KOLNU-197348 format. One record per residue (C-alpha): residue number from 1; residue in one letter; x, z, y. Coordinates in steps of 0.1 Angstrom, whole numbers. Layout:
// residues N
i aa east up north
NUM a X Z Y
...
//
This chain:
// residues 357
i aa east up north
1 m 75 393 7
2 t 79 399 -30
3 k 58 431 -27
4 d 28 412 -14
5 g 1 413 -41
6 n -10 378 -33
7 f 25 364 -36
8 k 30 381 -70
9 k -2 363 -81
10 v 13 330 -69
11 v 46 337 -87
12 r 28 345 -120
13 r 8 312 -117
14 h 40 293 -109
15 a 57 308 -139
16 q 27 299 -162
17 e 25 263 -149
18 t 63 256 -151
19 g 69 274 -184
20 q 93 300 -168
21 r 96 338 -169
22 y 85 357 -139
23 t 120 364 -126
24 e 128 327 -129
25 a 97 316 -111
26 l 105 341 -83
27 t 139 326 -79
28 d 124 292 -79
29 l 103 301 -49
30 e 124 325 -29
31 g 158 306 -30
32 l 146 271 -21
33 d 162 268 14
34 d 195 283 3
35 r 197 259 -26
36 i 189 228 -7
37 y 206 232 27
38 h 244 232 30
39 e 267 224 59
40 p 304 226 49
41 d 332 233 74
42 a 348 199 81
43 d 382 213 89
44 r 383 233 57
45 l 372 203 38
46 l 400 181 52
47 a 425 209 44
48 h 411 209 8
49 l 414 172 4
50 r 449 171 18
51 k 461 197 -7
52 r 441 185 -37
53 y 450 148 -34
54 g 481 147 -12
55 i 464 124 13
56 d 470 124 50
57 a 433 130 60
58 v 428 132 97
59 s 391 135 104
60 a 358 143 87
61 t 327 127 103
62 k 292 136 91
63 l 272 105 82
64 s 237 119 81
65 v 216 145 98
66 h 197 150 65
67 k 226 152 42
68 t 248 175 61
69 y 274 176 32
70 v 283 139 33
71 f 315 130 53
72 r 335 100 61
73 i 372 109 57
74 d 396 89 77
75 r 432 88 67
76 n 466 78 82
77 d 478 66 47
78 g 450 44 35
79 a 414 33 36
80 p 386 58 44
81 w 369 79 17
82 i 335 94 14
83 a 334 131 5
84 r 302 147 -7
85 a 306 185 -7
86 f 273 193 -25
87 p 254 226 -21
88 p 270 255 -41
89 a 238 256 -62
90 r 245 223 -77
91 p 266 228 -108
92 r 298 211 -112
93 a 286 195 -144
94 h 260 176 -124
95 v 286 162 -100
96 e 308 152 -130
97 g 277 134 -142
98 d 276 114 -110
99 a 313 104 -116
100 a 304 94 -151
101 v 276 71 -139
102 l 300 55 -114
103 r 326 48 -141
104 f 299 33 -163
105 l 287 10 -135
106 e 323 -1 -128
107 q 328 -9 -164
108 h 298 -31 -164
109 d 307 -47 -130
110 y 275 -34 -114
111 p 276 -35 -76
112 a 279 1 -66
113 e 304 23 -48
114 r 335 32 -67
115 l 354 65 -73
116 a 382 70 -49
117 v 406 85 -76
118 d 403 90 -113
119 d 399 128 -109
120 a 372 124 -83
121 v 355 159 -87
122 s 371 191 -72
123 d 361 226 -64
124 f 358 237 -27
125 d 345 269 -12
126 g 321 275 -41
127 s 308 239 -42
128 s 318 207 -59
129 v 332 177 -41
130 l 329 141 -51
131 v 351 115 -35
132 t 344 78 -34
133 e 357 48 -16
134 f 341 41 18
135 i 323 8 19
136 d 324 -13 50
137 h 289 -25 50
138 t 259 -39 69
139 p 221 -34 65
140 l 201 -55 42
141 p 191 -89 59
142 p 156 -87 75
143 g 130 -103 53
144 e 153 -102 22
145 g 155 -65 16
146 f 128 -61 -10
147 a 141 -90 -31
148 i 176 -76 -30
149 m 165 -41 -41
150 g 142 -55 -68
151 d 172 -74 -82
152 l 195 -44 -80
153 l 169 -23 -99
154 g 163 -50 -125
155 r 201 -54 -132
156 l 204 -16 -134
157 h 175 -11 -159
158 a 188 -39 -180
159 l 222 -23 -186
160 p 228 -12 -222
161 f 224 25 -233
162 d 256 45 -232
163 e 258 81 -243
164 s 281 88 -214
165 v 253 83 -189
166 s 224 97 -210
167 r 217 127 -187
168 p 180 127 -175
169 g 176 112 -141
170 g 152 97 -116
171 a 141 129 -97
172 s 152 133 -61
173 g 172 164 -71
174 e 174 180 -37
175 d 168 213 -54
176 p 195 217 -80
177 r 171 236 -102
178 r 148 205 -104
179 t 171 177 -114
180 g 163 153 -142
181 t 135 129 -151
182 p 107 121 -126
183 r 86 150 -139
184 q 111 173 -120
185 d 99 159 -87
186 l 64 172 -96
187 l 77 206 -106
188 a 98 207 -74
189 g 66 198 -55
190 l 48 228 -71
191 a 76 251 -60
192 f 75 238 -24
193 l 37 245 -23
194 d 38 278 -42
195 a 65 291 -19
196 v 42 288 12
197 d 9 295 -5
198 t 3 328 13
199 k 10 312 46
200 v -18 286 43
201 g -47 294 66
202 a -84 294 56
203 a -91 261 75
204 d -64 243 54
205 r -69 260 21
206 e -93 233 7
207 r -68 205 14
208 f -39 226 1
209 e -57 232 -32
210 q -65 195 -35
211 l -28 187 -31
212 l -18 213 -57
213 e -42 197 -82
214 q -29 162 -74
215 v 6 174 -82
216 r -5 192 -113
217 t -23 162 -128
218 a -1 134 -117
219 d 13 109 -143
220 d 50 118 -148
221 g 58 86 -168
222 d 65 105 -199
223 g 67 83 -231
224 l 73 51 -211
225 p 103 28 -217
226 e 135 42 -203
227 g 165 29 -186
228 l 193 41 -163
229 l 176 49 -130
230 h 190 50 -95
231 g 163 74 -84
232 n 161 66 -47
233 l 170 29 -40
234 l 141 24 -14
235 h 160 41 14
236 a 181 12 28
237 p 206 15 44
238 d 213 49 30
239 h 211 37 -6
240 a 212 -2 -5
241 v 236 -21 17
242 i 255 -53 20
243 g 292 -47 11
244 p 321 -71 12
245 d 311 -88 -20
246 g 273 -87 -15
247 p 244 -63 -21
248 m 253 -30 -36
249 a 237 4 -43
250 i 252 37 -32
251 n 244 74 -35
252 w 239 81 -72
253 k 231 118 -72
254 a 195 112 -86
255 s 208 87 -113
256 g 203 92 -151
257 r 179 80 -178
258 g 142 81 -172
259 a 110 61 -172
260 r 122 28 -155
261 i 87 23 -140
262 a 92 54 -117
263 d 122 38 -101
264 l 103 6 -95
265 a 72 23 -85
266 f 88 41 -56
267 l 103 7 -43
268 l 69 -9 -46
269 w 53 20 -27
270 g 75 11 2
271 t 66 -25 3
272 g 34 -21 25
273 d 27 -29 61
274 w 25 2 83
275 a 6 -10 114
276 p -21 -11 125
277 a -31 5 92
278 r -14 11 58
279 r -21 -19 37
280 t -6 -38 8
281 n 19 -67 16
282 e 15 -90 -13
283 g 45 -111 -2
284 h 68 -81 -4
285 v 54 -71 -38
286 e 59 -107 -51
287 a 95 -106 -38
288 v 103 -74 -57
289 v 86 -85 -90
290 s 102 -120 -89
291 a 136 -105 -85
292 y 132 -76 -110
293 r 117 -97 -138
294 k 147 -119 -139
295 h 162 -90 -158
296 v 133 -69 -172
297 e 98 -75 -182
298 l 75 -45 -181
299 t 51 -35 -210
300 d 13 -36 -206
301 e 13 3 -208
302 e 38 4 -179
303 l 17 -18 -158
304 d -15 1 -167
305 r 1 35 -157
306 l 19 21 -126
307 e -7 34 -101
308 g -5 69 -114
309 v 33 69 -116
310 m 35 55 -80
311 y 23 89 -67
312 i 53 108 -81
313 r 78 105 -52
314 p 52 103 -24
315 l 37 136 -37
316 y 71 151 -37
317 l 77 141 -1
318 v 44 155 10
319 c 51 188 -7
320 f 87 189 8
321 g 72 183 43
322 y 44 207 39
323 h 69 235 29
324 r 92 226 58
325 d 64 226 84
326 l 47 258 73
327 t 80 275 71
328 n 87 265 107
329 g 52 274 118
330 v 41 238 128
331 p 11 218 116
332 f 18 194 87
333 d 7 158 96
334 e 25 135 70
335 w -4 128 47
336 w 3 91 51
337 f 28 94 21
338 i -3 95 -2
339 e -30 82 20
340 p -51 61 19
341 p -53 61 -18
342 e -67 25 -15
343 y -32 15 -5
344 i -15 27 -37
345 a -44 12 -58
346 s -42 -22 -42
347 t -3 -23 -43
348 a -5 -15 -80
349 a -31 -42 -86
350 a -10 -67 -68
351 t 20 -58 -89
352 r 1 -61 -121
353 a -12 -96 -110
354 a 23 -107 -101
355 f 38 -96 -135
356 r 10 -111 -155
357 r 10 -144 -136
//
């Protein structure tokens, strides 16, 4: 593959657009799947946790088909834990950063999962493991989810700055090479597309090039007011649930400081009605805005750039899916993440109207 002349041109272009050397860009494109996908051995993980923490762990159950490295750990000697045995490509320092965020949130009584032990990060089979308490939870109540998530984001963005949680955050971070501020989602999107560029057929080339240009020119939120971001709160029940003491946010891998509007924009993107056609739900938008602004008021510049920033994560998801499907030899049909553009425009307009009311 690396000897193909067309692919070499793609690598050189990717290097230029991402500010990398050729060899770095080549690694960016050729090592994607190995960096992202990871499926630890459950029995070996149990043995590691028994030895590392002296617990009587009896079973490890996968909790997600998408995150194959997340396990519920049941024990004979206490309450269950969650163990996240991250892909080996994710540096231990990043996992220690997750733990630092969780300590900070606990200090400020923010409703989030808690570390299972003080020394919650360990090394296992070339990867780093984070252990947290298992939360007995239920999904967000129907009809109340957007207000709850808006409130959780507002409370989070209103927390004071602290150097211990100053790492850049907000990007999805599935590729450990592309963690940090929301701009990293766009750079990851370029990598997903460039990695399959030579597989795009002539009939699909024009739409593919349009997508590339959308990613290249998207507003990354740079220069806008920052806060501590969750990075992925929209996906309830995977990231927002009702715990024993009320609503809470979980899964903090994408957390860190970044443009707060990017966090809010992704939540707002998810407020629309999906049938019979994609359209803005002003009631859902109002619920998010009313809850969020109890804690934070956005600036005029944030509101003016909201529509552009709202494309960041949907573009990332389109690029991720495009790469996945072309790699597997199937047609890509998930354009609804970014289409119709009228939906994003009208949702941003409804948000601006609600904030300025």
